[in-house]
C-alpha angles and dihedrals in degrees: 000000000000095000092057091048090051092050092048092048091047089054092048092048092048091050092051091049093047091049092045091244127189113299093230092052093049091048093049092048091048092052092047090050092050091052092050092049091051090048091048092055092044091055092042094052094046 
């Protein structure tokens, strides 16, 4: 389910930010999260 994937990715992103993770990793996770959120709202509004 998209919502669960979004939550998991948010947690992973937050952990990377908190632990001062690699910029490229944080950026990639952020992009993936954005894409999932867009997909979630597309499905929700359909």
